MILOZA-581623 format. One record per residue (C-alpha): x, y, z; residue number from 1. Coordinates in steps of 0.2 Angstrom, whole numbers, plus 5000, padded with zeros to 4 digits. Layout:
<rec px="X" py="Y" pz="Z" i="NUM"/>
...
***
This chain:
<rec px="4924" py="5210" pz="5517" i="1"/>
<rec px="4909" py="5217" pz="5508" i="2"/>
<rec px="4910" py="5236" pz="5505" i="3"/>
<rec px="4893" py="5244" pz="5502" i="4"/>
<rec px="4892" py="5256" pz="5487" i="5"/>
<rec px="4880" py="5271" pz="5486" i="6"/>
<rec px="4865" py="5267" pz="5476" i="7"/>
<rec px="4853" py="5279" pz="5466" i="8"/>
<rec px="4839" py="5286" pz="5476" i="9"/>
<rec px="4826" py="5278" pz="5464" i="10"/>
<rec px="4833" py="5261" pz="5467" i="11"/>
<rec px="4834" py="5263" pz="5486" i="12"/>
<rec px="4815" py="5268" pz="5487" i="13"/>
<rec px="4809" py="5252" pz="5478" i="14"/>
<rec px="4803" py="5240" pz="5491" i="15"/>
<rec px="4809" py="5222" pz="5489" i="16"/>
<rec px="4802" py="5208" pz="5500" i="17"/>
<rec px="4814" py="5200" pz="5512" i="18"/>
<rec px="4819" py="5182" pz="5507" i="19"/>
<rec px="4817" py="5169" pz="5520" i="20"/>
<rec px="4819" py="5153" pz="5509" i="21"/>
<rec px="4807" py="5143" pz="5519" i="22"/>
<rec px="4792" py="5140" pz="5507" i="23"/>
<rec px="4796" py="5140" pz="5489" i="24"/>
<rec px="4778" py="5139" pz="5484" i="25"/>
<rec px="4773" py="5155" pz="5493" i="26"/>
<rec px="4790" py="5164" pz="5489" i="27"/>
<rec px="4798" py="5158" pz="5473" i="28"/>
<rec px="4817" py="5159" pz="5476" i="29"/>
<rec px="4821" py="5162" pz="5457" i="30"/>
<rec px="4808" py="5175" pz="5455" i="31"/>
<rec px="4813" py="5184" pz="5471" i="32"/>
<rec px="4831" py="5185" pz="5465" i="33"/>
<rec px="4826" py="5192" pz="5448" i="34"/>
<rec px="4816" py="5205" pz="5456" i="35"/>
<rec px="4831" py="5210" pz="5467" i="36"/>
<rec px="4843" py="5211" pz="5452" i="37"/>
<rec px="4830" py="5221" pz="5442" i="38"/>
<rec px="4826" py="5234" pz="5455" i="39"/>
<rec px="4842" py="5235" pz="5465" i="40"/>
<rec px="4856" py="5232" pz="5453" i="41"/>
<rec px="4863" py="5241" pz="5438" i="42"/>
<rec px="4870" py="5233" pz="5423" i="43"/>
<rec px="4887" py="5238" pz="5429" i="44"/>
<rec px="4886" py="5235" pz="5447" i="45"/>
<rec px="4901" py="5226" pz="5454" i="46"/>
<rec px="4902" py="5211" pz="5465" i="47"/>
<rec px="4904" py="5220" pz="5482" i="48"/>
<rec px="4888" py="5230" pz="5479" i="49"/>
<rec px="4878" py="5215" pz="5473" i="50"/>
<rec px="4884" py="5204" pz="5488" i="51"/>
<rec px="4880" py="5218" pz="5501" i="52"/>
<rec px="4863" py="5221" pz="5494" i="53"/>
<rec px="4859" py="5203" pz="5493" i="54"/>
<rec px="4864" py="5201" pz="5512" i="55"/>
<rec px="4853" py="5215" pz="5517" i="56"/>
<rec px="4838" py="5208" pz="5509" i="57"/>
<rec px="4838" py="5192" pz="5519" i="58"/>
<rec px="4825" py="5190" pz="5533" i="59"/>
<rec px="4834" py="5190" pz="5550" i="60"/>
<rec px="4837" py="5173" pz="5558" i="61"/>
<rec px="4828" py="5165" pz="5543" i="62"/>
<rec px="4834" py="5149" pz="5534" i="63"/>
<rec px="4841" py="5160" pz="5520" i="64"/>
<rec px="4850" py="5171" pz="5532" i="65"/>
<rec px="4858" py="5156" pz="5542" i="66"/>
<rec px="4863" py="5148" pz="5525" i="67"/>
<rec px="4872" py="5164" pz="5519" i="68"/>
<rec px="4880" py="5167" pz="5536" i="69"/>
<rec px="4885" py="5150" pz="5542" i="70"/>
<rec px="4884" py="5137" pz="5528" i="71"/>
<rec px="4893" py="5146" pz="5514" i="72"/>
<rec px="4912" py="5147" pz="5515" i="73"/>
<rec px="4920" py="5164" pz="5510" i="74"/>
<rec px="4926" py="5157" pz="5494" i="75"/>
<rec px="4908" py="5152" pz="5489" i="76"/>
<rec px="4902" py="5170" pz="5491" i="77"/>
<rec px="4917" py="5181" pz="5486" i="78"/>
<rec px="4909" py="5184" pz="5469" i="79"/>
<rec px="4891" py="5187" pz="5463" i="80"/>
<rec px="4892" py="5173" pz="5450" i="81"/>
<rec px="4898" py="5160" pz="5463" i="82"/>
<rec px="4884" py="5166" pz="5475" i="83"/>
<rec px="4871" py="5163" pz="5462" i="84"/>
<rec px="4878" py="5146" pz="5458" i="85"/>
<rec px="4876" py="5141" pz="5477" i="86"/>
<rec px="4859" py="5150" pz="5478" i="87"/>
<rec px="4852" py="5139" pz="5464" i="88"/>
<rec px="4860" py="5123" pz="5471" i="89"/>
<rec px="4851" py="5127" pz="5488" i="90"/>
<rec px="4835" py="5132" pz="5480" i="91"/>
<rec px="4833" py="5123" pz="5464" i="92"/>
<rec px="4820" py="5130" pz="5451" i="93"/>
<rec px="4803" py="5124" pz="5454" i="94"/>
<rec px="4798" py="5113" pz="5439" i="95"/>
<rec px="4782" py="5120" pz="5431" i="96"/>
<rec px="4770" py="5105" pz="5427" i="97"/>
<rec px="4760" py="5110" pz="5411" i="98"/>
<rec px="4742" py="5104" pz="5413" i="99"/>
<rec px="4736" py="5091" pz="5400" i="100"/>
<rec px="4723" py="5095" pz="5388" i="101"/>
<rec px="4711" py="5084" pz="5397" i="102"/>
<rec px="4714" py="5093" pz="5414" i="103"/>
<rec px="4711" py="5110" pz="5405" i="104"/>
<rec px="4695" py="5104" pz="5398" i="105"/>
<rec px="4689" py="5097" pz="5414" i="106"/>
<rec px="4693" py="5113" pz="5423" i="107"/>
<rec px="4684" py="5123" pz="5409" i="108"/>
<rec px="4668" py="5112" pz="5411" i="109"/>
<rec px="4668" py="5115" pz="5430" i="110"/>
<rec px="4668" py="5134" pz="5429" i="111"/>
<rec px="4651" py="5141" pz="5434" i="112"/>
<rec px="4653" py="5157" pz="5424" i="113"/>
<rec px="4652" py="5174" pz="5431" i="114"/>
<rec px="4657" py="5191" pz="5423" i="115"/>
<rec px="4674" py="5191" pz="5430" i="116"/>
<rec px="4678" py="5173" pz="5424" i="117"/>
<rec px="4673" py="5176" pz="5406" i="118"/>
<rec px="4691" py="5181" pz="5401" i="119"/>
<rec px="4698" py="5166" pz="5411" i="120"/>
<rec px="4686" py="5154" pz="5401" i="121"/>
<rec px="4692" py="5162" pz="5385" i="122"/>
<rec px="4710" py="5158" pz="5390" i="123"/>
<rec px="4706" py="5140" pz="5394" i="124"/>
<rec px="4697" py="5138" pz="5378" i="125"/>
<rec px="4713" py="5144" pz="5369" i="126"/>
<rec px="4724" py="5133" pz="5379" i="127"/>
<rec px="4713" py="5118" pz="5374" i="128"/>
<rec px="4713" py="5123" pz="5356" i="129"/>
<rec px="4694" py="5124" pz="5354" i="130"/>
<rec px="4695" py="5137" pz="5341" i="131"/>
<rec px="4678" py="5132" pz="5333" i="132"/>
<rec px="4668" py="5134" pz="5350" i="133"/>
<rec px="4663" py="5116" pz="5351" i="134"/>
<rec px="4662" py="5117" pz="5370" i="135"/>
<rec px="4652" py="5133" pz="5371" i="136"/>
<rec px="4636" py="5124" pz="5372" i="137"/>
<rec px="4642" py="5114" pz="5387" i="138"/>
<rec px="4648" py="5130" pz="5396" i="139"/>
<rec px="4631" py="5138" pz="5392" i="140"/>
<rec px="4622" py="5124" pz="5401" i="141"/>
<rec px="4632" py="5127" pz="5417" i="142"/>
<rec px="4626" py="5146" pz="5417" i="143"/>
<rec px="4613" py="5153" pz="5428" i="144"/>
<rec px="4596" py="5153" pz="5420" i="145"/>
<rec px="4596" py="5172" pz="5423" i="146"/>
<rec px="4612" py="5174" pz="5413" i="147"/>
<rec px="4607" py="5163" pz="5399" i="148"/>
<rec px="4591" py="5173" pz="5396" i="149"/>
<rec px="4601" py="5189" pz="5394" i="150"/>
<rec px="4614" py="5182" pz="5381" i="151"/>
<rec px="4613" py="5187" pz="5363" i="152"/>
<rec px="4607" py="5174" pz="5350" i="153"/>
<rec px="4624" py="5173" pz="5341" i="154"/>
<rec px="4637" py="5166" pz="5354" i="155"/>
<rec px="4644" py="5153" pz="5342" i="156"/>
<rec px="4662" py="5159" pz="5345" i="157"/>
<rec px="4672" py="5161" pz="5361" i="158"/>
<rec px="4675" py="5180" pz="5359" i="159"/>
<rec px="4656" py="5183" pz="5355" i="160"/>
<rec px="4651" py="5172" pz="5370" i="161"/>
<rec px="4663" py="5181" pz="5382" i="162"/>
<rec px="4658" py="5198" pz="5376" i="163"/>
<rec px="4640" py="5193" pz="5378" i="164"/>
<rec px="4643" py="5188" pz="5396" i="165"/>
<rec px="4653" py="5204" pz="5400" i="166"/>
<rec px="4640" py="5215" pz="5392" i="167"/>
<rec px="4626" py="5210" pz="5403" i="168"/>
<rec px="4619" py="5224" pz="5413" i="169"/>
<rec px="4620" py="5221" pz="5432" i="170"/>
<rec px="4603" py="5230" pz="5433" i="171"/>
<rec px="4595" py="5219" pz="5420" i="172"/>
<rec px="4603" py="5203" pz="5428" i="173"/>
<rec px="4596" py="5208" pz="5445" i="174"/>
<rec px="4579" py="5210" pz="5438" i="175"/>
<rec px="4580" py="5194" pz="5429" i="176"/>
<rec px="4586" py="5184" pz="5445" i="177"/>
<rec px="4572" py="5192" pz="5455" i="178"/>
<rec px="4559" py="5187" pz="5442" i="179"/>
<rec px="4565" py="5169" pz="5441" i="180"/>
<rec px="4565" py="5168" pz="5460" i="181"/>
<rec px="4547" py="5174" pz="5460" i="182"/>
<rec px="4542" py="5161" pz="5447" i="183"/>
<rec px="4551" py="5147" pz="5456" i="184"/>
<rec px="4542" py="5152" pz="5472" i="185"/>
<rec px="4525" py="5152" pz="5463" i="186"/>
<rec px="4528" py="5135" pz="5455" i="187"/>
<rec px="4534" py="5127" pz="5472" i="188"/>
<rec px="4518" py="5134" pz="5480" i="189"/>
<rec px="4507" py="5127" pz="5466" i="190"/>
<rec px="4515" py="5110" pz="5467" i="191"/>
<rec px="4513" py="5109" pz="5486" i="192"/>
<rec px="4494" py="5113" pz="5484" i="193"/>
<rec px="4492" py="5100" pz="5471" i="194"/>
<rec px="4500" py="5087" pz="5481" i="195"/>
<rec px="4490" py="5091" pz="5496" i="196"/>
<rec px="4474" py="5091" pz="5486" i="197"/>
<rec px="4478" py="5074" pz="5479" i="198"/>
<rec px="4481" py="5067" pz="5496" i="199"/>
<rec px="4465" py="5073" pz="5502" i="200"/>
<rec px="4455" py="5066" pz="5487" i="201"/>
<rec px="4463" py="5049" pz="5488" i="202"/>
<rec px="4462" py="5047" pz="5507" i="203"/>
<rec px="4451" py="5033" pz="5513" i="204"/>
<rec px="4447" py="5033" pz="5532" i="205"/>
<rec px="4449" py="5016" pz="5540" i="206"/>
<rec px="4432" py="5007" pz="5543" i="207"/>
<rec px="4429" py="5000" pz="5560" i="208"/>
<rec px="4420" py="4983" pz="5557" i="209"/>
<rec px="4422" py="4972" pz="5572" i="210"/>
<rec px="4418" py="4954" pz="5570" i="211"/>
<rec px="4415" py="4944" pz="5586" i="212"/>
<rec px="4424" py="4927" pz="5586" i="213"/>
<rec px="4418" py="4913" pz="5597" i="214"/>
<rec px="4427" py="4910" pz="5613" i="215"/>
<rec px="4437" py="4894" pz="5612" i="216"/>
<rec px="4443" py="4885" pz="5627" i="217"/>
<rec px="4462" py="4884" pz="5628" i="218"/>
<rec px="4468" py="4868" pz="5623" i="219"/>
<rec px="4477" py="4864" pz="5639" i="220"/>
<rec px="4461" py="4867" pz="5649" i="221"/>
<rec px="4450" py="4856" pz="5637" i="222"/>
<rec px="4445" py="4839" pz="5643" i="223"/>
<rec px="4433" py="4828" pz="5634" i="224"/>
<rec px="4417" py="4824" pz="5643" i="225"/>
<rec px="4413" py="4806" pz="5648" i="226"/>
<rec px="4398" py="4800" pz="5638" i="227"/>
<rec px="4384" py="4793" pz="5650" i="228"/>
<rec px="4383" py="4774" pz="5648" i="229"/>
<rec px="4365" py="4767" pz="5644" i="230"/>
<rec px="4361" py="4753" pz="5657" i="231"/>
<rec px="4358" py="4737" pz="5648" i="232"/>
<rec px="4341" py="4729" pz="5651" i="233"/>
<rec px="4340" py="4716" pz="5665" i="234"/>
<rec px="4343" py="4698" pz="5661" i="235"/>
<rec px="4327" py="4688" pz="5663" i="236"/>
<rec px="4331" py="4671" pz="5671" i="237"/>
<rec px="4320" py="4657" pz="5663" i="238"/>
<rec px="4317" py="4641" pz="5673" i="239"/>
<rec px="4316" py="4626" pz="5662" i="240"/>
<rec px="4305" py="4612" pz="5668" i="241"/>
<rec px="4308" py="4595" pz="5661" i="242"/>
<rec px="4295" py="4590" pz="5650" i="243"/>
<rec px="4281" py="4578" pz="5658" i="244"/>
<rec px="4291" py="4579" pz="5674" i="245"/>
<rec px="4274" py="4579" pz="5684" i="246"/>
<rec px="4264" py="4568" pz="5672" i="247"/>
<rec px="4258" py="4551" pz="5677" i="248"/>
<rec px="4269" py="4537" pz="5671" i="249"/>
<rec px="4260" py="4523" pz="5662" i="250"/>
<rec px="4266" py="4506" pz="5667" i="251"/>
<rec px="4274" py="4497" pz="5654" i="252"/>
<rec px="4265" py="4481" pz="5648" i="253"/>
<rec px="4271" py="4464" pz="5654" i="254"/>
***
């Protein structure tokens, strides 16, 4: 049986979040356990005190509470060391995956720098190992034009670059943004007017030239006209009269 022991008033006043054991990414089990030990235990706290305090910091009817109450045998939780062993077996430590240098560099290049992100940029540059500031020009190109115009000339190192961003006056930045927006609006207006003028100059209205085409009879209605036949001249009949048919005959000599 776990017997509670009186705790100091200072330790009792420290708020510790109840452990539920359901989402390790939202509530890291090992971090929670270390927080409990640091704030609720003394260096000489006995097992009964530790076990009792642990049981009272489990969320009611949660996965962790049912594990402690129903799954563990009495011998698995009769000492604090045994309970820690079972706890780490149930909720193993989350493996921390260290990002590669390529991923860190990609993340650094994607940052659209703001004042509050300047320190983060410096940390990423340190993790990448860019001590010479070779990537500063790339980050500089990702900045707003208004911020670039207010940066000092010497930003060759990461500390100078980050200090230059952090030291920009918000009032000056607001004025610069307003000025740039006005210039952009003016340029857009001029561009639109230029395009409209060019369209009006090069516009040729369509000419209406109509050409009459002769009417052609449809093919299916076309029939060739019969040519009139020229009558042939009448044939003249000639009567041939035998030569000397009516001439007197001369009697032949005896």
